[in-house]
C-alpha positions as CSV (number, residue, x, y, z in Angstrom):
1,M,0.1,0.0,0.1
2,P,1.8,3.2,-1.1
3,N,1.9,6.4,0.7
4,A,-1.7,8.1,-0.1
5,Y,-1.4,11.3,-2.0
6,K,-3.7,13.1,-4.7
7,N,-2.5,12.4,-8.0
8,S,-5.1,14.0,-10.6
9,S,-3.6,12.2,-13.7
10,S,-4.7,8.8,-12.1
11,I,-8.5,9.5,-12.8
12,P,-9.6,10.4,-16.2
13,N,-11.3,13.7,-16.5
14,T,-14.5,12.2,-18.3
15,S,-18.2,12.1,-17.4
16,M,-20.1,9.1,-16.3
17,S,-23.5,8.4,-17.9
18,E,-25.4,11.7,-18.0
19,E,-23.7,13.2,-14.8
20,P,-21.7,16.6,-15.7
21,P,-18.1,16.3,-15.8
22,Y,-16.0,16.9,-12.8
23,N,-12.5,18.7,-12.9
24,Y,-10.3,16.1,-11.0
25,G,-7.4,18.3,-11.4
26,D,-8.6,20.3,-8.2
27,Y,-10.2,17.7,-6.2
28,I,-11.1,13.9,-5.8
29,N,-14.9,12.9,-5.8
30,I,-15.0,10.4,-2.7
31,G,-18.8,10.1,-2.9
32,F,-20.1,12.2,-0.3
33,S,-22.7,15.1,-0.6
34,E,-22.4,18.4,1.1
35,F,-25.4,17.3,3.1
36,E,-23.5,14.3,4.5
37,F,-20.6,16.4,5.3
38,L,-22.8,18.9,7.4
39,Q,-24.6,16.1,8.9
40,S,-21.2,14.7,10.1
41,K,-20.0,18.1,11.4
42,Q,-23.3,18.5,13.4
43,R,-22.6,15.1,15.0
44,E,-19.1,16.2,15.9
45,I,-20.6,19.2,17.7
46,E,-23.0,17.1,19.5
47,L,-20.2,14.8,20.7
48,Q,-18.1,17.6,21.7
49,Q,-20.8,19.0,23.8
50,K,-21.7,15.6,25.4
51,Y,-18.1,14.6,25.9
52,D,-16.3,17.7,27.0
53,L,-12.8,17.2,28.7
54,A,-10.9,18.0,31.6
55,A,-7.0,18.0,31.3
56,I,-5.1,16.3,34.2
57,L,-1.5,17.3,35.3
58,L,0.6,16.0,38.1
59,H,3.0,18.2,39.7
60,W,6.2,16.9,41.7
61,Q,9.2,18.9,41.2
62,R,9.1,20.2,37.7
63,S,7.1,23.3,38.0
64,A,8.6,24.8,34.9
65,S,7.4,21.8,32.8
66,V,3.8,22.1,34.3
67,V,3.8,25.8,33.5
68,K,4.7,24.9,29.8
69,A,2.1,22.3,29.7
70,V,-0.5,24.5,31.3
71,N,0.2,27.2,28.6
72,Y,-0.2,24.8,25.8
73,L,-3.3,23.4,27.2
74,L,-5.0,26.9,27.6
75,D,-3.6,27.6,24.0
76,S,-5.4,24.4,22.5
77,N,-8.9,25.6,23.7
78,L,-9.8,22.1,24.0
79,F,-10.5,21.6,27.6
80,K,-13.3,23.0,30.0
81,E,-11.2,22.8,33.1
82,I,-7.3,21.9,33.8
83,I,-6.7,20.2,37.2
84,I,-3.3,20.0,38.4
85,W,-2.5,17.6,41.4
86,N,0.4,18.5,43.3
87,N,1.9,15.3,44.6
88,N,4.8,17.1,46.6
89,P,3.4,18.0,50.2
90,N,6.6,20.3,50.6
91,I,5.3,22.7,48.0
92,N,2.1,24.7,48.3
93,L,1.4,25.3,44.6
94,E,-0.7,28.4,43.5
95,K,-2.0,29.8,40.4
96,T,0.6,32.7,40.7
97,I,3.0,30.5,38.9
98,F,0.9,31.2,35.7
99,K,0.7,35.0,36.3
100,K,2.6,35.8,32.9
101,N,0.0,33.8,30.8
102,N,-2.5,35.9,28.7
103,H,-5.3,33.5,29.3
104,S,-7.9,33.7,32.1
105,L,-7.0,31.3,34.8
106,D,-10.3,30.5,35.9
107,S,-10.5,27.1,34.1
108,I,-7.4,26.1,36.4
109,R,-7.9,24.1,39.6
110,I,-4.9,23.2,42.0
111,I,-5.2,20.3,44.4
112,N,-2.2,20.3,46.8
113,S,-1.9,16.8,48.2
114,K,-0.6,15.8,51.6
115,E,1.2,13.0,50.4
116,N,2.7,11.8,47.1
117,L,0.3,9.4,45.8
118,K,2.2,8.8,42.7
119,D,0.0,7.1,39.9
120,E,-3.2,7.1,41.9
121,A,-3.3,10.7,41.9
122,K,-4.1,10.8,38.2
123,Y,-7.4,9.1,39.0
124,R,-8.1,11.1,42.1
125,A,-7.8,14.3,40.0
126,C,-10.1,12.9,37.2
127,A,-12.4,11.8,39.7
128,E,-12.9,15.3,41.0
129,A,-13.4,16.7,37.3
130,K,-16.6,18.4,36.4
131,T,-16.4,16.9,32.8
132,I,-17.5,13.4,31.7
133,A,-14.0,12.4,30.6
134,C,-10.5,13.2,31.3
135,F,-7.4,13.7,29.2
136,Y,-4.0,12.9,31.1
137,S,-0.3,13.3,29.9
138,D,2.9,13.3,31.8
139,D,4.4,16.7,31.5
140,D,7.3,15.5,29.7
141,W,5.5,14.6,26.4
142,N,4.8,16.6,23.7
143,T,1.2,15.8,22.7
144,S,0.5,18.8,20.4
145,F,0.8,16.8,17.0
146,Y,-1.8,14.0,17.9
147,L,-4.1,15.5,20.5
148,K,-7.0,16.4,18.1
149,S,-6.7,13.0,16.8
150,L,-6.9,11.4,20.1
151,I,-9.9,13.6,21.2
152,A,-11.9,12.7,17.9
153,D,-11.0,8.9,18.5
154,F,-12.2,9.1,21.9
155,R,-15.6,10.6,21.1
156,T,-16.3,8.0,18.5
157,D,-16.0,5.2,21.1
158,P,-16.1,6.8,24.5
159,Y,-16.3,3.8,26.6
160,V,-12.9,2.3,25.9
161,L,-9.4,3.8,27.2
162,H,-7.8,5.6,24.3
163,S,-4.1,6.1,24.3
164,V,-0.8,6.9,22.5
165,T,2.4,4.9,22.3
166,E,5.4,4.3,19.9
167,P,5.5,1.2,17.6
168,Y,7.6,-1.2,19.5
169,T,5.4,-0.6,22.5
170,F,2.3,-0.8,20.5
171,Y,3.4,-4.2,19.4
172,T,4.2,-5.3,22.7
173,N,0.9,-4.3,24.1
174,L,-0.8,-6.4,21.5
175,M,1.1,-9.3,22.8
176,W,0.0,-8.3,26.2
177,T,-3.7,-9.1,25.6
178,Y,-5.9,-11.8,27.2
179,F,-9.0,-13.3,25.8
180,D,-11.0,-16.4,27.4
181,N,-14.5,-16.4,26.1
182,K,-15.8,-18.9,28.9
183,I,-15.4,-16.3,31.5
184,D,-15.8,-13.1,29.2
185,L,-12.3,-12.1,29.5
186,H,-11.1,-9.6,26.9
187,T,-8.5,-7.2,28.1
188,G,-5.2,-5.6,27.3
189,F,-2.8,-3.4,28.7
190,S,-1.8,0.3,27.9
191,W,0.5,3.0,29.2
192,I,-1.3,6.3,29.6
193,G,1.5,8.7,30.2
194,C,2.0,9.7,26.4
195,G,-1.6,11.0,26.1
196,S,-4.6,9.1,27.1
197,I,-8.5,9.7,27.5
198,F,-10.9,8.0,29.7
199,L,-14.1,8.3,31.4
200,R,-14.4,10.0,34.7
201,E,-16.6,7.1,35.9
202,H,-13.9,4.7,35.0
203,A,-11.4,6.7,37.1
204,Q,-14.0,6.8,39.9
205,Q,-14.5,2.8,39.4
206,H,-10.7,2.3,39.5
207,L,-10.2,4.1,42.8
208,R,-12.8,1.7,44.3
209,Y,-11.2,-1.3,42.7
210,L,-7.8,-0.2,44.3
211,Q,-9.2,-0.1,47.8
212,I,-10.9,-3.5,47.6
213,Y,-8.4,-5.7,45.5
214,L,-5.1,-4.0,46.7
215,K,-6.0,-3.7,50.5
216,N,-3.3,-6.4,51.0
217,H,-1.0,-4.9,48.7
218,R,-0.8,-1.3,49.7
219,S,2.6,-0.7,48.1
220,L,1.4,-1.5,44.6
221,I,-1.4,1.2,44.6
222,Y,1.6,3.5,43.6
223,F,1.5,1.5,40.4
224,S,-2.1,1.7,39.8
225,D,-1.3,2.4,36.1
226,I,-0.5,-1.3,35.6
227,F,-4.1,-2.2,36.9
228,F,-6.2,0.4,35.2
229,S,-6.4,-0.8,31.7
230,I,-6.3,-4.3,32.6
231,W,-9.0,-4.1,35.0
232,L,-11.2,-2.3,32.4
233,N,-11.6,-5.6,30.8
234,D,-11.7,-4.2,27.1
235,I,-8.9,-3.6,24.7
236,P,-7.6,-0.4,24.8
237,S,-7.7,1.9,21.4
238,Q,-4.2,2.7,20.8
239,F,-2.6,5.2,18.5
240,N,0.7,3.9,16.9
241,M,2.9,7.2,16.7
242,N,6.5,8.6,16.8
243,I,6.1,10.2,20.1
244,R,8.3,13.2,21.2
245,Q,10.0,13.8,24.6
246,L,10.0,17.5,25.7
247,P,13.4,18.9,26.6
248,A,14.4,17.2,30.3
249,I,14.6,19.4,33.2
250,S,16.8,18.0,36.0
251,T,14.6,17.1,38.9
252,G,16.6,14.5,40.8
253,T,15.6,10.9,41.0
254,R,12.8,9.7,38.9
255,F,10.2,7.2,40.3
256,S,11.4,4.7,37.8
257,S,14.7,4.8,39.4
258,T,13.7,4.3,42.8
259,A,14.4,1.0,44.9
260,K,12.4,-2.1,43.9
261,F,10.6,-0.4,41.2
262,L,11.1,-3.3,38.6
263,Q,10.1,-5.7,41.4
264,Y,6.9,-3.9,42.0
265,L,6.2,-3.4,38.2
266,H,6.7,-7.1,37.7
267,E,4.4,-8.1,40.8
268,S,1.9,-5.6,39.6
269,S,1.6,-6.9,36.1
270,I,1.2,-10.4,37.5
271,L,-1.4,-9.5,40.1
272,A,-3.5,-7.3,37.8
273,I,-4.3,-10.1,35.5
274,R,-4.6,-12.7,38.2
275,I,-7.3,-10.6,40.2
276,L,-9.4,-10.1,37.0
277,E,-9.3,-13.6,35.8
278,D,-10.2,-15.0,39.3
279,N,-13.0,-12.5,39.7
280,L,-14.4,-13.5,36.4
281,R,-13.9,-17.2,36.9
282,Q,-15.6,-17.2,40.4
283,N,-18.3,-14.8,39.3
284,Q,-17.6,-12.6,42.3
285,S,-19.9,-10.0,40.6
286,N,-22.8,-11.7,42.6
287,D,-20.8,-11.3,46.0
288,T,-21.8,-8.2,47.8
289,N,-18.4,-8.0,49.3
290,H,-17.0,-7.3,45.9
291,I,-17.4,-4.7,43.1
292,G,-17.4,-6.9,40.1
293,F,-15.5,-6.2,37.0
294,S,-17.4,-5.6,33.9
295,R,-18.1,-8.5,31.6
296,R,-19.4,-6.6,28.7
297,Q,-17.1,-5.3,25.9
298,N,-18.1,-1.7,25.5
299,R,-16.1,-0.8,22.4
300,H,-18.4,0.1,19.3
301,F,-15.9,-0.7,16.7
302,P,-13.4,-3.5,15.9
303,Y,-9.8,-3.2,17.2
304,C,-7.4,-1.2,14.8
305,V,-4.0,0.0,14.4
306,K,-4.3,3.7,14.0
307,S,-1.8,6.5,13.0
308,S,-2.5,10.3,13.0
309,S,-1.0,12.4,10.0
310,P,2.1,14.6,11.0
311,K,-0.1,17.7,11.0
312,D,-3.1,16.1,13.1
313,E,-5.4,16.5,10.2
314,F,-6.6,12.7,9.7
315,I,-6.4,9.3,11.0
316,F,-5.1,6.5,9.2
317,Y,-6.2,3.1,10.4
318,S,-6.8,-0.6,9.8
319,N,-8.2,-3.6,11.4
320,I,-5.2,-5.7,9.8
321,L,-3.2,-6.2,12.9
322,P,0.4,-8.0,13.0
323,F,-1.2,-11.0,14.4
324,D,-4.6,-12.2,15.4
325,I,-4.8,-11.2,19.2
326,E,-8.1,-12.8,19.8
327,H,-7.1,-16.3,19.1
328,I,-3.9,-16.2,21.3
329,P,-4.4,-19.2,24.0
330,F,-4.4,-17.9,27.6
331,N,-4.3,-20.1,30.6
332,I,-3.7,-18.4,33.8
333,S,-1.8,-21.1,35.5
334,K,1.0,-20.9,32.6
335,D,0.5,-17.4,31.2
336,F,0.4,-15.2,34.2
337,Q,3.6,-13.5,33.2
338,R,2.5,-12.8,29.7
339,G,2.2,-9.0,30.6
340,T,5.8,-8.5,32.1
341,R,9.2,-7.5,30.8
342,R,10.0,-11.0,30.5
343,N,7.6,-11.3,27.5
344,L,8.9,-8.6,25.1
345,P,8.7,-9.0,21.3
346,R,11.8,-10.1,19.4
347,G,12.8,-11.5,16.1
348,S,11.7,-10.8,12.5
349,N,7.9,-10.2,13.0
350,V,8.2,-7.2,15.3
351,S,11.1,-5.9,12.9
352,F,8.9,-6.2,9.9
353,F,6.2,-4.2,11.7
354,L,8.6,-1.6,12.9
355,S,9.8,-1.0,9.3
356,H,6.3,-1.1,7.5
357,T,4.1,0.3,10.2
358,T,1.0,2.4,9.5
359,L,3.2,5.5,10.3
360,K,4.7,5.0,6.9
361,A,1.3,5.6,5.3
362,V,1.2,9.1,6.6
363,D,4.8,10.2,6.9
364,D,4.6,12.4,3.5
365,D,7.4,10.3,2.2
366,P,6.4,8.5,-1.2
367,K,9.5,6.3,-0.6
368,T,7.8,4.4,2.2
369,C,4.7,2.4,2.5
370,W,2.6,0.8,5.1
371,R,2.6,-3.2,4.4
372,P,0.4,-5.6,6.5
373,G,2.9,-8.4,5.8
374,R,0.3,-10.9,4.7
375,N,-2.8,-11.2,2.3
376,V,-5.7,-9.3,2.9
377,R,-8.7,-11.4,4.2
378,Q,-12.4,-10.9,4.0
379,G,-13.7,-8.2,6.2
380,E,-10.4,-6.5,6.5
381,F,-9.8,-2.9,5.6
382,F,-8.0,0.4,5.8
383,A,-9.6,4.0,6.0
384,I,-9.0,7.5,6.5
385,D,-10.9,9.6,9.2
386,F,-10.6,13.5,8.3
387,L,-10.9,15.8,11.1
388,L,-13.3,18.4,10.4
């Protein structure tokens, strides 16, 4: 599949039947009327009004990074409110740090925590939002070149987690999926730090899960990101992108460099799927002492690989995945480490995906192309979703 671009010479300038001729040198007729475009635009407006967003930021020591992130979020004019959760009990964060900004600060809310809640703070902040959904990104990632696409993707399928990651991690997360139709298990993993959108009710639900299912593992609550996507019991919708890190600002020891981080990460990855699998298998949703996990898949559309155009103008997507995730056998007794760093992709299959990923279809380079790596089957497709 070569890179898609307009080529007027590829379509003859002739009339069909008795229809008036079109000048294909200026545009390509894609078969939609003006009324259908207006109808689509009206639907988009309705979704914007229904699914308005709060932006969530965590503060620890990088005040300058948070200021830059807030300035960008204000400039984007895409959020009803911005909630900054200050995880540093030694700093009383105030709006005065944004005093040089030309925007009104009325939409900004700061919550100064009495302790460092680490990952859990993201969900605490979202639970406090006035909006129906939340956007979250770590303050060291540049989300400006895919933010509109991420929001549009969320509004078409709001009851699943939407996130962004780079190709290798995207492929890894496909491997870290779990299906067992006998117990209604259909879940997968995704990091949320490079940009993600999820419903406020899912954040509130996650906080309840943490208190119940990790009451004997309190140290792992700090790693609640590991549990979030798995416990939704629905495959996340992930963008496959070339993510960009913002210039680093020295802030001392990172959370990922702290003692026992990798050990706790490993334990969390195993415990997350064990708890979900056991709950579904034992049908604990009927037990009043438990808050049961959802057995229903809420996604409206099939799982796809997606990439946003470099200028965030359209989304290229396809349901042709590198491998069939729904038919990977899963047995908790032997596959409990599937979602850990001991199960990372290696070899020619992942190398082929990285060389011919969907990013090659939108990179403005006619010398590159997206290649599925196999013959297309009935029901498979690729498509472009233009952002109006």
